N, C-alpha and C positions, 0 to 999 in steps of 0.2 A: 628814869630820877636812878641815879647815882645815893650810896649814903649818904647818909645827915646834910641831906636836900642839895648837892652838887648836879650840875646837869646834865646829861648826859655830854658823855666825850666827843662825839662824832656829828657834826649837827650834820639832822635829814639822815642820819641813821634810824630807824623805825629801834625802836627799844623793845626791848623782852616784855610778851604779851601779857598781859592782863589774864591771866589762866581761866576759865569760868567759874565764877565763882559755886561755893555751894558742892563742888565734886570733891568723890574721896579719890584718891588713889593717887599715884606720884606724878607730879609735873612734870614732862620729858622736854626739853629744846631739842631740835638734831639740825646743827649747824652744819652747812656744806659751804666753803667757800675757796677760793682761788682767783685764779685772774683767766679770763672766757681768750684772751687773745695770747694765751702764750702756750701755746702747746697743752702738753700733757699736765701743766698747769693749772688747768679745768677739772683737773680729774675728779677735786669732790666736790664741785660743780653743779656737774654730771650722775655723781653718785650720787644722790640727794634727788634732782629729778626723775633719774632711774626707778628709787624705792617708791616716789611715791605711785606713781604710778604698778607698780605692782604690785604695790601694799597699800593702796587711798581707803582701804577701811581699820589701817591700822593711821596711818598716814590723819584721817580726818580725824581722827577721836580725840575733844573736848580736851582732854589732860596732854594731848599730844600736840608739838607747833615745827613745825620746819619751816627754817628759812636759808635760803644762800649768795652769799654774801660776799662779793669779790673787794679784798685789801679789808680786811676787817681789825686788824691793830688788835687799838686799844681796845675800839666800838667791841670786843668781846664780852666784857668788862658788863656794859648794859643789857647783852644780848643772857647772860648766864644770870643776872640778875634774880628773879625770881623762879626759877627751875630750882626743881631737888634732883635732878637729873641732867645729864649734856652727854650727848653723843656730836663729836666733829671731825667731818671727812676733812680730810686737805693730800694734799700732794705728798710725799717728803723725797730727800735726796738721799741714798747714802749707800753702800756697797749691793750693794738686792739690785739682782734681775727687774728693768720696767715690768709693773703690770701687778708687783710681789704684794700683795698686800698685809698693811700690819696691825695689828692692835697694840694700844698701847693704854699703858694708865699714866695720871699725870706723871707721874717721879721716872720717867722713861720716857717722856720728851725730852728730857736733858741731854742722852744718852745722843742725841742726836746734838754734833757738834755747830757750829754759827754756820760753815762750809756747806752742810746737809739739815739746817732743822726747817721746819717749818717757813716758805719765806714771803714777808706778809709784811717787811718792817718791824718792829717791834715784834722779837721772834716768841711762840705760842709760851714755852716755858717760864720764859720773863714775863709773862700777860696773865699767866694759872696765878704765880706766887704771889699777881699785885693786888690777883684779883680773892685769894686767899685771906690776904693784909685787911684790902678795903675793907672786904665780908665776912668778916671772921665767924659770923654767924651763917654762914655759910659755906663753912669749911666741907661738911658733912656734903654738899654736893658729891650723887655719886658720876663720874666724870669716864667718858673711853673718848681716846683717838682714835680716831681709824683712818693710816696713811697708806695711800696707794701710793705706788715707787713709780716716779717719773722720769722717762726714757729723755723727753729733749721739751725744754722749754723757751723755743724760739718765737720772737715776736712775731704774730701774724699766724704759729702752722695750728693746724688742727689736731689733734688726740694721737697718737700714737697706736698704733694695730696692737700694739700688746699692753695697752692702758685701757684701750676701745675691751677689748673682748676680759678685763678682766671687771667691769664694773658689772655686771649681772650677780660674782660673787663679792663683790663692794656692796650691793644693793640688799642681798643676802644677810648678808651678817649686820648688816647697820637693821636690817626686822629683827636679828637674833637678839640683838643689844637692847630697842627696843621691849621687846618682848620681856625678857630676861628686868631689866626697871619694872615694866609693869606689874608685874610679878608680886615686887619686896625683892 
């Protein structure tokens, strides 16, 4: 449920979990997003899947919730609703070589222009700004964006060799970020 009782924005999208009640510690959501049928655009999805495989003890903790979502758009608002910290993993487009991993703050996302931003409809920077407005009590949510530089995003293509080779490093960065957020 969104703020002030507004229903979830995207019909059929699972909303942010109700974290296990009574648990102390940070409530963290890890979101991998992308389009699985568009080559390197699936990098965020695949990085989070690999992180779950490489670090099951962290991924299965009650205060950590991992989700992979295609075409997230404004549905991100619902996913962030109850989280105290979030890590969003997605493909990005800039002038860096394919497979380059970027660690970005929410403020740095705006540096990715409309031609080079996260490509899921409504821009991620705009969604995060709207989230801060709607969830003013969540303005302190600690957010990290892990961007994996895409090389090709043609329909029906698989991951490029460069992006595939970068996935283990992206999974390690996800783990580092989760551990930092758990430590407070």
